[in-house]
C-alpha positions in Angstrom: 83.0 131.0 59.0 79.6 130.8 56.7 78.5 134.0 57.7 82.0 135.5 56.4 81.4 133.9 53.4 77.7 134.5 52.8 78.8 138.6 53.7 82.1 138.1 51.0 80.1 136.6 48.1 77.0 139.8 48.3 80.2 142.6 48.2 81.2 140.2 45.3 78.3 139.8 43.0 77.0 142.6 41.3 73.7 144.1 42.1 70.7 144.6 40.1 71.5 148.7 39.4 74.9 147.9 38.9 75.4 147.7 34.9 78.4 148.2 32.9 79.7 146.8 29.6 83.3 145.3 29.5 84.9 144.5 26.3 88.1 142.8 26.2 90.7 142.5 23.6 93.3 140.0 23.4 95.5 138.6 20.7 94.2 135.0 20.5 96.8 132.6 18.4 97.4 134.6 14.7 94.6 136.8 15.4 92.6 140.0 17.4 89.6 138.4 19.7 86.7 141.1 21.4 84.6 140.0 23.7 81.8 142.0 24.8 79.4 141.5 28.2 77.7 143.1 30.2 74.8 145.5 30.7 73.9 149.1 30.1 71.4 151.5 32.0 69.8 154.5 29.3 68.7 156.5 31.8 70.0 159.4 31.0 71.4 159.3 27.5 70.1 161.0 24.4 68.5 159.1 21.1 69.9 160.5 18.4 69.5 158.3 15.4 69.4 154.4 14.3 71.7 153.3 12.1 73.5 149.9 10.4 77.2 149.4 11.0 79.4 146.5 9.7 81.5 145.4 12.5 85.0 147.2 13.1 87.0 149.0 14.7 88.6 153.0 13.6 91.5 153.4 17.0 92.2 157.3 15.4 88.5 157.9 16.7 87.7 155.4 19.3 85.5 153.8 17.2 84.2 150.2 17.5 81.0 148.0 16.3 81.3 144.3 18.5 78.9 143.2 15.9 77.7 144.1 12.5 73.7 145.2 12.8 71.1 148.0 13.3 71.6 149.3 16.1 69.7 152.7 17.9 72.8 155.9 19.2 72.7 157.3 22.1 74.5 160.0 23.8 76.9 161.3 25.7 79.3 159.2 26.5 82.6 160.9 27.7 86.0 159.0 27.2 88.9 158.8 25.0 88.9 160.2 21.6 91.7 157.4 20.6 92.5 153.6 20.9 96.0 154.7 19.5 96.5 155.9 15.6 95.0 153.1 13.3 92.4 153.5 10.9 89.3 151.6 9.8 89.5 147.9 10.0 86.8 145.2 9.5 86.3 142.5 11.7 86.2 139.0 9.4 84.1 138.2 11.6 81.6 138.9 14.8 78.3 137.6 16.1 76.4 138.7 19.0 74.6 141.9 20.2 74.8 144.5 18.5 76.9 147.2 20.5 78.7 150.2 19.1 81.2 153.1 21.1 82.3 156.4 19.0 84.8 158.2 22.0 85.5 160.8 19.3 81.5 161.8 19.0 80.4 160.9 22.4 78.0 157.7 21.3 77.1 154.4 22.3 75.3 152.1 20.6 72.8 149.1 21.6 70.5 147.1 19.5 67.1 148.8 18.3 64.6 148.7 21.0 67.6 147.8 23.4 65.8 147.7 27.3 68.3 148.6 30.0 69.6 147.0 31.9 69.2 143.7 29.3 72.3 141.6 28.5 74.6 142.9 25.9 77.0 139.7 24.4 79.2 139.7 21.4 83.0 138.3 19.9 83.8 140.1 17.2 87.3 138.3 15.3 89.6 140.0 12.8 91.7 137.4 11.5 95.6 137.2 11.3 96.1 140.3 12.8 97.7 141.5 16.5 97.5 145.1 18.3 100.2 146.4 15.9 98.2 145.6 12.7 95.4 147.6 13.8 97.2 150.2 15.1 96.2 149.9 18.8 97.5 151.1 21.8 97.6 148.6 25.1 95.3 150.0 27.6 92.3 150.7 29.2 89.7 152.8 28.3 86.5 154.1 30.4 83.7 155.4 28.6 81.2 157.4 31.3 77.4 157.8 30.7 75.3 159.0 32.8 74.0 155.9 34.8 76.9 153.7 33.5 80.0 153.0 32.0 81.7 151.1 29.3 85.2 150.1 29.5 87.9 148.6 27.0 91.1 146.6 27.7 93.5 146.1 24.7 95.9 143.6 26.8 95.6 141.8 29.8 91.7 140.5 30.8 89.7 142.6 33.2 88.8 139.7 35.8 84.7 139.7 35.6 82.7 139.5 38.9 82.3 136.0 39.1 85.9 135.2 39.0 86.3 137.1 41.8 83.3 135.7 43.4 84.7 132.4 42.7 87.7 133.2 43.8 86.9 134.3 47.4 84.6 131.7 47.6 87.8 129.4 47.1 90.2 131.0 49.7 87.2 130.9 52.1 86.9 127.5 52.0 90.5 126.4 52.1 90.2 128.6 55.1 87.1 126.7 56.6 89.3 123.5 55.5 92.8 124.6 57.2 90.1 126.1 60.4 88.8 122.8 60.7 92.2 120.8 60.8 93.9 122.7 63.1 91.4 122.0 65.4 91.2 118.2 64.9 94.9 117.9 65.8 94.7 119.9 68.4 92.0 117.6 70.3 93.8 114.9 69.6 97.1 115.6 70.7 
């Protein structure tokens, strides 16, 4: 049983080479909140330029800047060229790592001097807004980079790897407890 649990955890936990950025958008009360997490492998991307931007979104050209700041832009990020019909909307607040994706220009932005595999984390809030106000179309949008992916989800969040690992571990413990209870009742019967 212990070996089964260890095997399940080994499959569920990410390896060092598995990087990806996941951005989940949810309507939280009267606001739209985006959480960005993960890491990027810059292998195979070409440096384009260094730029500064405010946090915001422009759905009609698939542009998202998760946190205001200065970042290095790299090409090529292949994926959807739109998240919906919405125009430019600045965020009410944004904090954390600079991160940007622009599907129509096929670029991805990371903090200046970013090292592949380093953690990225940001929270962006659009206060008093809904997906409809922002012109966002619900769904999942995936961008392919030469050595990685960026996934944006508008609506239900994508479960993180750690959540899957905890769930698998919980099921394994329930199974072990059930098996132990069955053995105990068979022994005393």
